[in-house]
C-alpha positions in Angstrom: 23.6 34.5 -16.5 21.6 31.7 -14.7 20.0 32.4 -11.3 22.3 29.8 -9.7 25.5 31.6 -10.9 24.0 34.9 -9.8 23.1 33.3 -6.5 26.7 32.2 -6.0 28.1 35.7 -6.7 25.6 37.5 -4.5 26.2 34.9 -1.7 29.9 35.5 -1.5 29.6 39.3 -1.9 27.1 39.2 1.0 29.2 37.0 3.2 32.4 38.9 2.8 30.6 42.2 2.9 28.9 41.2 6.2 32.2 40.2 7.7 34.0 43.3 6.6 31.2 45.7 7.7 30.7 44.2 11.1 34.5 44.0 11.6 34.8 47.7 10.7 31.8 49.0 12.7 32.8 46.8 15.7 36.2 48.4 15.8 34.9 51.9 15.3 32.2 51.5 18.0 34.4 49.5 20.4 31.9 46.7 20.6 33.0 43.6 22.6 33.8 40.5 20.5 30.7 38.6 21.7 28.4 41.4 20.2 30.1 41.3 16.7 30.1 37.5 16.8 26.4 37.4 17.5 25.7 39.9 14.7 27.8 37.9 12.3 25.9 34.8 13.5 22.5 36.5 12.8 23.6 37.8 9.4 24.8 34.3 8.4 21.7 32.5 9.5 19.4 34.9 7.8 21.1 34.3 4.5 19.2 31.0 4.2 16.3 33.1 3.0 18.6 34.6 0.3 19.6 31.1 -0.7 16.0 30.2 -1.3 15.4 33.4 -3.2 18.3 33.3 -5.6 18.9 29.7 -6.4 16.8 27.4 -8.6 18.6 24.2 -7.9 19.5 22.9 -4.4 22.8 21.4 -5.7 24.1 24.9 -6.3 22.3 26.4 -3.4 24.2 24.4 -0.8 27.6 25.5 -2.2 27.9 28.8 -0.3 27.4 27.3 3.2 29.3 24.1 2.3 32.3 26.1 1.2 32.2 28.2 4.4 32.8 25.0 6.4 36.3 25.2 5.1 36.6 29.0 5.0 35.2 29.4 8.6 37.8 26.9 9.8 40.5 28.9 8.2 39.2 32.1 9.7 38.9 30.5 13.1 42.3 28.8 12.9 44.2 32.0 11.9 41.9 34.5 13.7 41.5 36.4 10.4 38.3 38.2 11.4 38.2 39.4 15.0 34.4 39.9 14.6 34.1 36.2 14.4 36.8 34.8 16.7 38.7 35.6 19.8 41.6 33.7 21.4 39.4 31.5 23.5 36.6 31.0 21.0 35.3 27.7 19.7 34.8 26.8 16.0 31.1 27.5 16.4 30.9 29.1 13.0 32.2 25.9 11.4 29.5 23.9 13.1 26.8 26.3 12.0 27.9 26.0 8.4 27.9 22.2 8.8 24.4 22.1 10.3 22.9 24.4 7.6 24.5 22.4 4.8 23.3 19.1 6.2 19.7 20.4 6.7 19.5 21.8 3.2 20.8 18.6 1.7 18.2 16.6 3.7 15.1 18.8 3.3 15.4 21.1 0.3 13.8 19.8 -2.9 13.7 21.8 -6.2 13.1 19.0 -8.7 9.4 18.3 -8.4 9.3 16.3 -5.2 7.5 17.5 -2.0 9.7 20.2 -0.4 10.5 20.2 3.3 12.9 23.1 3.3 10.8 24.9 5.9 11.9 22.2 8.4 15.6 23.2 7.7 14.9 26.9 7.8 12.9 26.6 11.1 15.8 24.8 12.7 18.2 27.4 11.5 16.0 30.3 12.7 15.8 28.8 16.2 19.5 28.9 16.4 19.9 32.3 14.6 17.5 34.2 16.7 17.0 32.1 19.8 20.6 31.8 20.6 21.4 35.4 19.9 18.7 36.8 22.1 19.4 34.2 24.8 23.0 35.4 24.9 22.0 39.1 24.9 19.4 38.7 27.7 21.6 36.3 29.6 24.6 38.7 29.7 22.5 41.8 30.3 20.0 40.6 32.8 21.0 37.1 33.8 20.9 36.7 37.6 20.0 33.0 38.2 22.6 30.6 36.9 22.9 26.9 36.4 25.8 24.7 35.2 25.7 21.8 32.8 28.8 19.9 31.8 31.0 22.7 33.3 29.3 25.4 31.3 27.2 28.1 33.1 23.9 29.3 31.6 21.3 31.7 33.0 17.7 30.8 33.5 16.8 34.2 32.0 18.8 33.3 28.9 17.2 29.9 28.6 13.7 31.2 28.9 14.5 33.7 26.2 15.9 31.0 24.1 12.6 29.1 24.4 10.3 32.1 23.7 12.3 33.4 20.7 12.8 30.0 19.2 9.0 29.3 19.5 8.3 32.5 17.6 11.0 31.9 15.0 9.9 28.3 14.3 6.2 29.2 14.2 6.6 32.2 11.9 8.8 30.2 9.6 6.3 27.4 9.4 3.4 29.8 9.0 4.8 31.8 6.0 7.4 29.8 4.2 5.5 26.6 3.0 3.7 27.3 -0.3 5.3 30.7 -0.7 7.4 31.8 -3.7 10.5 30.6 -1.8 9.1 27.1 -1.4 6.4 26.5 -4.0 6.8 22.7 -3.9 6.2 22.5 -0.1 4.1 19.8 1.4 0.6 21.0 2.4 0.4 21.9 6.0 -3.3 22.6 5.9 -4.9 21.3 9.1 -1.7 21.1 11.0 -1.6 23.2 14.2 1.7 24.9 13.4 2.0 26.6 16.8 1.4 23.3 18.6 4.3 21.8 16.7 6.5 24.8 17.5 6.1 24.2 21.2 8.0 20.9 21.5 10.5 22.0 18.8 11.3 25.1 20.8 11.6 23.1 24.0 14.1 20.7 22.3 16.0 23.7 20.9 16.3 25.1 24.4 17.5 21.8 25.9 19.9 21.3 23.0 21.4 24.8 23.7 21.6 24.2 27.4 23.2 20.8 27.3 25.6 21.2 24.4 29.3 21.6 25.1 30.6 25.1 24.3 30.1 25.9 20.6 28.5 22.6 19.6 25.0 24.2 20.1 25.4 25.4 16.5 25.1 21.8 15.5 22.7 20.4 18.1 20.1 23.2 18.1 19.3 23.3 14.3 19.6 19.5 13.8 17.5 18.4 16.8 14.9 21.2 16.2 14.5 20.1 12.6 14.2 16.5 13.7 11.3 17.2 16.1 9.5 19.3 13.5 9.9 16.6 10.8 8.4 14.0 13.2 5.2 16.0 13.2 5.0 16.8 9.5 
């Protein structure tokens, strides 16, 4: 069995296992939908590392997230998994799958050319962890609010978004390029990674703050990756 076929099998087992487990535990523990939704969001975003680990060829590696563009829309449309969607929810999971697929098509290289997949992963990590912690802190401790395009955010949540995104971007750029997961990466020697992470995190925060409800799953990863690519 090739690594790519194994990767496809493991990816779908992971995805449906994640949905089923969070759905089950969420019901048992009585968690609110926004908690199970964020846990699902984190679990999905972190699987980009699994994609890099299991797949040898990017053409196969993009299949899981690309297929979940359709699957997530079906789940959203028919409210199949309560852990992902509630009645007033937006198709954010669809947008997230779209942004990850686009970023990996643009930046992942497995055929001998310089690899920029760290740009894609850094953008995804900003959304995965920055948005999740921003939501958690904003809901738990948010006192000072502001409204953009009819949607209310908290300053506490936005500051958390910036700080966590900064760490997520910096750590990704520090350890992914040149590792076993990205052996063909461009050489970042001499680049001040944490200086690059600063404007990228700022753009991620602004993209999250100004995006209409749900579309931050598109704007945050894409704009964050664009800023990083401008510097590398």
